N, C-alpha and C positions, 0 to 999 in steps of 0.2 A: 234559535235565536234568545229566548229564556235562559238556556243553559251559559253562553256566551257570557252575556250579560251578568249573570249570575258569578263566574271566575273573573267576571273585568272587575268586577266590585270587591270580590275578595280579594285580588292581588293589588288592587290600591289600597282597602285598607290595613295590608300588610305593613302601607308605610307610616301608617298613621298611630297614634294613641289617643285615648280619650278619655278625659276627667270631670268629674261636676262637682261644684263646691255650695254648700247649704247658704250662703251670701248671696243670693239672686239668682235668676237663671242665668248662669254661667256656661258655657262646653268651650273647652279651649282643645286645642289641634296644635299636636305637632308631629312635623315634617321632616322626612330623610333627605335632609339637604347636604349631607355629607359624601364627599366622592370615595365611591372604593378604592383601596389600595392593592397593587401588586408591590408587595415589597422584594421579593426575589426572583430572577428569573437566571436559567440556566438550559442550556442543551452540551446532552451528554450521552456517550453508548451505554451508561450505566443504567438499568430497567428501574433502581432504585433509588437514581436521583441524585446516588452519593458525590460525585464525584465531576467537575467541569471537562469538557476538553476543549481546550483554547483552539485547536485546530481541525477540522472538518472537512474528512474525504468526501469525494464522489461515490453514489452507487451504497453508502451506508445507513441503514436504520439507528434515525437517534432519537433520543428521546428529549421532546420540550416540557420543561419543568417549570413552576410560576406557583407563587406563594401568595395568592388572592384573598382579601379582607374586606367586609364591609363595616368600618369602624363607627357609623351613624351610633346617635340616640337620640330618636330609637333607630334602629338598624332594618331596613327591607331585605337583607343580604345578598350577595353575590347568584346574580343569574346566567350569565355566562363570562366564558374568559376565552378570547381568541388571539392568534399570534399571525401577524403578518410576515410569510416565511417564504414570498414568492423570491427572494435572493436563493434559495437552499432550492427551487424546483416545487414547493407546497402552492399551496393555495394562498392568497392576499388576508382570507380570514380563518384560517385553519383553527377548528372547533377544539378547544380542552376541557377535559372531564375529568372530574371529582372521583369519579367510579374506582374504588379498588386504593384508595388513598388514605390517606396521607404520604409520599415518598418520599424519608427525609427530611421532614417540615415540609414538602409543597404539597400544596393541597389542589393541584390540577395539571395534567398532564397529556401530552400528546405524542404520537409518534410518525417521525417523518424520513423517508427515503430520500437524500439528499442524488439531484438530478443531473444530468454533464452539462460542466458547466466550464467557464475556461478558470482556468488554475492561478493559482498566484494572487488571486485577488481578493478583494477585503470586503465582505458581507456583513451587512446589519440589519438587525431585524428589533421590531418591537411588538410589546403584548396592551391588550385594551380589557379592561374588565366593566364591567356593567353593573348596575346593582337594581333590584327588582321595579325601581321607577324609575330607568333610565338614564342615571347620573353613571357617568363613565370616565374612565384615567387609563389614558395612555401612558405606560411604562416604560421610560428610555433608560434610565441609569444614565450609563456613559454612552450615550448612543446606541441602547440594547447592547447583547453580546455582539463580541464581533470576533471573528472566526477567518482564518486563513485556509483557502479551499485546496487542497493541494492533492497530488494524484501521485502513484509511482512514474507512472509513463512521463508528466508534466516535470517531474523532476528530472528523470533521466535526458529528457529531450532539452532542458532547459527552460521552459517555458515562461520562467520569471525570475526574476535577480539574484534571488541566491542558489538556485538549483541546475543541474545540467553541469557539462565540461565542454569547454571548446574543443576539445582533444577526442570526442567520442568520434566513433569512426562507422558502429554500425551497430543497428539494434532491430530486432527482428524477436518480436511478439507473438506469431503464432498466433492470430486471431482470425485466420481463415477457416472456414468450415467445409470447403471441398476444394478441388483442383490439388494442382502440384506444384504451385509459387508459392514460396514464405517470402512473404513480402519483408522488403527493408524499410524503417520508419526515417531513415538517415539517408540512402541514395535509392536509384531505382534502377530499373533496364537490367544488366546483366549480371549485376550486386543482389539482385536478389537470391536466395535460396533456392533450393528444389526438394520437393517430397519426391523417397523411392520407397517402390511397394506399399504403396498405400498406407502410411501410417495415421493411426486414430487422429481427427483432428476436430474442433467443435471442443473439448474438454473445458472440465472445469478450472480454472484458473488458479496459478500460487498465488496471487497477492490479497491476504485475507480482507475479507467482507467488501468484495467487488461487489458483488452483486449482479457481474457481468459484464458491468461498466468497464472493466478493465482488461477485456477482453474473454481471448481462452486458452487453451496450452494442448501442447501435443502429446501426443501416451504411443511408444513402441511395443509391440508385442513380443519381445529378446530374440527373435526367429531371422529377419530377414529384412524390417523396412529401418529406415533412417531417412535423416535430412541431412542436408551438404548445402555450407553456407560460405561464406568467402572471409580470407584471411586479408583481400586488400588492406592497405593504408598501414598494414601492421609489420610491415617485413621491412629490411632496410638494407645498404649499400654501405663498405666502408671502402675510404682509400687510404693506401699504404699503412693497412695494420690499423687502422685510427677508426673508432664507431663511438657513440653513444646513444644507445636508441632506449625505450620504455615501452612495456604493453602491458594491457589488462583484459583480462577476461572475465564476464561476471554473467551468470543464471540462475535458473532457480528451478530445482528438481526436486522429483519425489518418487520412490520405488520401494521395494519390499526383497528384490533380489539380492542372491547372495551367488558371486560368479569369482571363479580364480582362488577361491579358499583362503589362507590367512596371508598370501603373497603379498609382496608391498613394491609388486613391480608394475606400474603403473599398466603396460600393455597387456598383462593378466588377467587384470579387472574389466568389466562390462562399461563399454563407451560411454560417457556421458557428453563431453565435449572436447575434444579430440582434434588437432592438430600434428602429431610425433609422425614419424618418416624413421626410415633405417638406419640411422645412424645419429647415436644420440650426443653427438658433439657438434650437431648444428642444430638450428634456431626451433628444435621443437619445442610444442607447448602444447598440452593437452590432459585431462580429467579423466577418472574412470573410479568406478564402486568396487572396492572387492569381496571376498565373502565373508567377512566381519562386519561390510557396511559401510567400512573405513572408503575415505575420498580420498585419493591417490593423485599425485600429480608430477607432468614431466614438464621440466625447466632446461632446455638442452639436456647437459647429462645428471643435473640434481634430480632430484626425486623427493618428493615429499608426501606425508600422509596424515591426516585429519587425527590419527589416534583412538577416536571415539566414532562407533558404527552410529549409521544417518540411514540405514535402509529400513526403518520406521514406518514406511506408509504417508510421511508428513511431510510435508513440503520445507526444503530447506534450502536457503541460498549459499552460492559458493562461487568465489573469486580468486580469482589467481594473478598475480600480478610478477611480471618478469624484468629484469633491468640486466642490459649486457654495454660492456666498455670495454675500452683498448685505447692506449695510444702509442702508437710505433710497436705493436705486437705485445704491449704491457697492460694487463687488464683483467676480469674477470665478469663470472655473471651472477646474480641472486636472485632468489624468488620466494615470495610469499605465498601464503593457502589461506583463507580468510573461511569459515565458516559459519553462517546465521551470526554475520558481524563482527566476530570475535579471531584474532591471529589463533590458527591453530602450529603451523608448521613454518619454518624459515632455513633457508639453506644457501650457502655459498660458496665458491669454490672460484681459485684464479685461474681456473681452464677457461681460454677463450673460445668463442665458438669458430667451429671449424667450417662453418658453410653459412654465410649471410643469406640466404634464401629459404624462408619460409615456406613451408608447403602451402597451395593455391588453398586449399578451404579447409574447414573445420567439416569433421563429421560429427552429426550431433545424434547419439544413441548407438553409436559403432566403434571400435579402435581403428583409425584412418591407417596406420601403417601394416594392418593384418589384414582389413575388410571385414573380422569378424567382431566376437566376443559384444553379441546386440545386446542392447539393455532394454528391459523391462521395466518400464516405469515410465514416468513422463517431463518433459523439460519444457519452461517459460522463460521468457524476459531475457533472452542473450543479448547481452551489448559488449560491442568491444572498443576499446581504447588507446589509443597511443601513448598512453602515460602510464607512469606506475601510480594507480589511484592509492591517496593516503589510507591510513587504517579508520579514519575519523572519517572521511568519503563513505568506503563503503560500510561503517557502522551507520552511516543517518541513512541510506540506500536502506539497509535492513528495517530501520524502523520506519521510513515512509511506505514501506512495504506493508509492511504490517499496518498498517493504519496509525501507528503511536510515533511521529517524526519528533515529539517532544520528549519520547522514552526510549534513546537507542540503547536499549540493553540488552544485556544477553537474555536472549529466551521473549524479548519483546514482542512476539507472536503468541506467548502462550504456548508453544505447544510442548 
């Protein structure tokens, strides 16, 4: 009891200054009646608090940075700083510490990992500073820092107004950890994919900083395992030699494999996501990885290649778009290959598709036409669309997948 009393007296005395005068028996006391301040507040993925993150993703570790001072005269000192981070899935009174600071001028910092939450919503948060005698200030600025909570899956599926696309046909996320069914997030039942010969499920996902919340990926052994998913909704039929249809296949891959040497023929590489068949004047569309690590693509009679190797064991986004059209047997085909949000190749031809029947399935992890050339690597987040997605949309998808939707630049993932 005595120790507690002494400590309490010391804490209270810190809030006062005592002075005496020789003109009588006078003793004056100055009390810290000035509220402490929080002059800045930031949430960022930078450990030194050097820059703000205006958009926050699920499952990522962020640093909450505050500049807190006690400007009183006298000043009792800042006793505690807390932040209400309940909107991010953390405590309503998350404690910030000054240990190790300051960080780019910020005096207090805490770490929070954002939890699953509805995408596309706007969240507000505040911080409270308390001095040693109990004065408090709740910092709001412009109602605290505001950020949009966004995820790659939310963007693809259109869970908020600026994301997704009405043309989305299928989306296989490969989030399974057991079984043989690859769930389609758009459709169900017979449209779900199938795992064959036990590829390895539950692997680390492609999406940067996901902390597992963005799901898992599937890995293939390069020997005999693969997955098969549907092309339903992407095929078309023509009438009297007239048609105009588009499609996009988008996915993430990771591999160190080299197969097929320097050949630029897609069917000679290791299959990534492939729906080629034996006649390339048909509506074949597919991708593979050759011995140089180039991504090779087949779009009808067209062949494209990435020009640069990507078998570096790091995750990369790939997207192949295709447009075929004809009016009374006059038309053509064009295709574009994107890697990591950037256009890598484009080609077109006036040759019409001779057969308007797309193979029923994509083989994931091998070449469909030969049932061989197995991939040793990982695949994640396959989506198909019945439109030819724009370069800006594909670039945005890449930026969102990297956790940097405001920076859809080359190498946004920092690979």
